[in-house]
N, C-alpha and C positions, 0 to 999 in steps of 0.2 A: 443407466445414467452414471453409475459409479465409474464406468470406464471413461467417461468424458471429463470427469474431474476426479483426480486422485488425491485423497486426503489421508494423512497419517500423523501419528504422534510418536516421535522417537526421543524418548527421555524428556528433556526440557524443551524440545523443538517441535512445533507443529508445522506441517508442510502441506501446501496446496499447490497442485500442478494442473494447469489446463492441459487436457490430453486429447487434442484433436489435431495432431501435427499435419494430417493430410489436407486440412483447410487452414493452416497457419494458426491453429487454436482459436478459430472464430468462436465467439461465445453466444450461446442462446439463453432464453429465459430460464429454462430448467437448470442449466449450469449455475446461473447466478443465485437461484433459490438454494441449490445444494451448498454453495459456498457460504451463503449467509447463515444457513442452519448450522454448519460446522463451526463458524466463528462464534455463534451464540452459545454453542455447547462448550467451547473452551474458554470463553470470556472470563468466567469466574474460577477457572482452574489455576490455582497458584503454582502448580507444578510445571505449567507451560510458561516459559520465560521469553520465548521468541517465536515469531511466525514468519515463514518463508513462502513467498509467492514465486512461481516459476512456470515456464511453458515447456512442454515436451518438444523435442526436436530442435530445429534451428531458429524458431521464432517464439517470442513471448506471447503475443496475441495480436491478431489482425483486426480486432474490433468485433462488431456484431455480425452474426451470420445473416447477411443480407438475403441469401437465398431463401431463408425462412420467411421473408416478407412477401414473397410472390403471391401467396394465396390471398393476402389482404387486398391486393390490387383489384380484385373482382368485387369488392364490397362497396356500397355507397360511400361517398366522401365523408359524410357526417359520422357514419358508423366507424369508418376508418380512423377519423380524428379521435373519437371517444376511445376506441380500442387501444390506440397507441399511447394516448395520454395515460390511460389506466395502467398500461404495461410499464411505461417508464416510471410512473409513480411507485408501482409495486417493487420494482427492482432497485429503485433509489435507496430503499431502506438498507440495502447491503452496504452502501458506501457510508451511511451513518454508523452502522455497526462496525465497519472497518476503522472509522475514525476514533471511535470510543474505546477500542480494544486497549486494555492496560499494557499488554505486551508490545514491545517494539516489533514493527513489521519490516522485513527486509525483502525487497523485490530484486530478484536475480534475473537479469534481462539480456536477451540476445535478439538480433534480427528485428522483425516488425513490431512496432508498438503503435497501434492505430486505434482511433475511436475510443471505445470504452476502456481500452487498455491504459489510456492516458490517466484515467481516474484511479486505477489501481496503482500506477507508478507514482503519481503525484500525491496520492493518499498514503503511500508508504512512508516510513520514518527514515529508511536508508535505501539507496538504490545503487546496486553494482551493475554496471552496463558494459556490454561488449562493444568493441569498436565498430562492428557492423550495424549497430542499431540505428534505426530511423524512426523518428517520432512525427506522427501526422494525425491531425483531426480530419477525417475523410468525410464527415457528414455532408458538407456542401456538395460533394460529388453526387450524392443521391437525393439532393433537395431537402435535407433534414438540417437540424441544428444540433449543437453539442449536447451530450448527455453524460451520464456516468460521473457526475461531479466535476467534470473537466472545466465547466464554466465557473466553478467555485475556486478550484485550486490554481488554474493557470494565471488568472490576473494577479493573484497573490504571489506566485512564484516568478513569473516572467514579466509581470507588469501588464497593464490593460492593453497598451498598443501592440505589444508583441503577441499577446493572446489573440487579438483580433486578426493578426496576420495569419495565424494558424486556422482560426475559425472561419474567416470570410474568404481569404485568398487560397486557403488550402496549402500554405507553405509548409515545408518540412524542416525539421531540426535534425542535424546529424548528432551523433553521440557527443562529439566535442562541443558542439553548440549547446546541447542540453546540459553539459557540465558547466560551461561558462555562465549559463543563466541560472544555475542552481537547481535544475530539475533532477539531476542525478549527482551522487556523491563521488563515485569512482568510475573511471573508464579504463578498461583493461582489454588485452587480447581476448577474443572470443573463447579460446581454449582455457582461459584462466578465470572465467566468470564464476564457475561453480566453486573452485578452490578458494577464490578471494571471498566469496559469499560465506563459505564455511568458516573462514578465519574471522570474519566480522561477527558471525553468529556466536562463535565461541567466546569472543570478548564480551558480548552482551550477556550470555548465559553465565559467565564466570563473575560478572559484576553483581553487587548487592541488589537484590530484587526491588526493595522499596525505593532505593535511591534512583534506580533506572526508571521505574514507573512514575515516580513523582516528577522527575526531570521531564519526561515525555508530556505528562499532564499539564504542568504549568507552562511549558513552552507553547503547547497548542492553545491553551487558554489565553495567552498573552495577546493574541491577535484581536480579541474581542473585549478584553478587560481594561478598565482604567488603571492608572498607576497605583492608586490606593488599593483597589481590589487585588491587583497583582501582588503587591507587598503583603497583603493578608494571606494570600495563597502560599507565598514563599514561606511565611512564618509557620503556617499550618503544616506544610510539607516537611520543613526542617524539623519541626517538633516530632512528627510521626517517625521520621528517620532516626532521630536522636534516641527514641525510645526502643530501638531495635538492638539485637545482639550484634548485628553487622556493624552498627555505628561504634559500639564499644570495641569491637575487633579492629576496625579501621583506625580509630584514634590510638589504640594501644600499639598497633603495628607501626604507625607513623612515628610515635615517640620512641619506639624501640628500634627504629631503622631496619625494619624487616618487611617482607611482602605480606600483605594481609590475606587471610584465608576467609573469604566471605561465604555467604549463604549459610550462616549458622542459625538462621531463624527457621530452618526446615522449609516446608512449602508454604 
């Protein structure tokens, strides 16, 4: 299983790579469980300041490994319904874990982004995308409906009508269209995806940890909070940041007209 998902921690950066290039990194249940366990392990690790998602080879991920569904076709309909409902519920926890990670998540994307891959991309905080990338919800082609948190994120990012185009009509989004709709942050030549991602990761790692994590937290919460609650959270976050050594360094550097040297709070 470790060969199908490669995980590593390199200094302040945790990396997750889907590693089945022979099938465009199609994901199976065991891979999702492995990824969730890795995320849970690093969630409270203050030394990890950024998480990078990528796919081995020319593609990010082609969605679920549909070949693995074949055995289920021989089971009675009601059993099949129960089995798949339980399977989707169990793997759904991964996307909850991904959303609550305090560290910013960067998706480094090339080629196919289909099915469950949409949830990983839409759930990331930053997306660097190669020009070759194509985004598609392929569920309708096999008589299924969206999963992997795509039905949560896409209406919020694309709008409900555009999300229905992908979900019901099976329409595709090019890299440029994904950028126009705000699904990705940057579109670059395929050969520059990794280097551009690395530059972005460095900016995140070099920034003050508390400031970055609070910014991510309150921006995510704003979608569900009232104005009054959001103002409370801003005050709480600002207060915690102000109590840090990085805040003292940032203010001093600003007043002294020099570059701040952050990350003075250790891990």
